[in-house]
C-alpha positions in Angstrom: -4.2 0.3 8.2 -1.4 -1.4 6.3 1.9 -2.5 8.1 5.2 -1.4 6.2 8.6 -1.0 7.0 11.0 1.7 7.0 14.5 1.4 5.1 16.2 0.8 8.6 14.1 -1.9 9.4 11.4 -0.2 11.7 8.0 -1.5 11.1 4.9 0.9 11.4 1.4 0.7 10.6 0.1 3.3 7.9 -3.1 4.6 7.5 -4.0 3.5 3.9 -6.8 6.4 3.4 -3.9 9.1 3.4 -2.0 7.5 0.5 -1.9 9.6 -2.8 0.7 7.7 -4.9 3.2 4.8 -4.4 6.4 4.9 -6.9 9.5 2.8 -7.2 12.5 5.2 -7.9 14.0 2.2 -7.0 13.1 2.4 -3.6 9.5 2.5 -3.0 8.1 6.0 -2.1 4.8 6.5 -0.7 3.5 10.1 -1.0 0.6 11.0 1.3 -2.0 13.2 0.6 -0.3 15.8 3.2 2.7 15.8 0.7 4.9 13.9 3.3 6.9 11.2 1.4 7.7 7.9 2.9 10.5 5.4 1.8 9.7 1.8 2.8 11.3 -1.6 1.9 8.1 -3.1 0.5 8.0 -3.1 -3.5 5.2 -1.3 -5.1 3.1 -4.3 -5.9 3.2 -5.4 -2.1 2.1 -1.9 -0.9 -1.0 -1.8 -3.5 -1.9 -5.3 -2.8 -1.9 -4.5 1.2 -4.1 -1.4 0.5 -6.5 -3.5 -2.0 -6.8 -6.2 1.1 -7.3 -3.4 3.7 -10.2 -1.9 1.2 -11.8 -5.5 1.0 -11.9 -5.5 4.6 -13.7 -2.4 5.4 -15.8 -2.4 2.2 -16.7 -6.1 1.7 -18.6 -6.8 -1.4 -17.1 -3.7 -3.4 -14.5 -5.6 -5.3 -15.0 -8.5 -7.5 -12.1 -11.2 -8.0 -11.3 -11.6 -11.8 -10.9 -15.2 -12.9 -9.3 -16.5 -16.3 -10.5 -19.8 -17.8 -7.7 -21.7 -19.1 
C-alpha cells in the first residue's frame, strides 16, 4: 500500500499491486489493472519510488541496491 494525494488535497492509500501504469500528462495519472484512472499530486518518480519501497518491505532481499564507484 502506498500513500498518495488527490488533486483536491485528500490523501488516500492505494494498493500498489493494482497499478498497471503511471504517466505524467502533466498531472500524474495512475491507471489501475481495472482500467480506473486516478489523478494524484505526487510526481511520477515519487509514485514509482513509493511502489519500489513497498515491494522492498513485502519481499526483502528481492531488490539489489546499485552503487557507483567514483
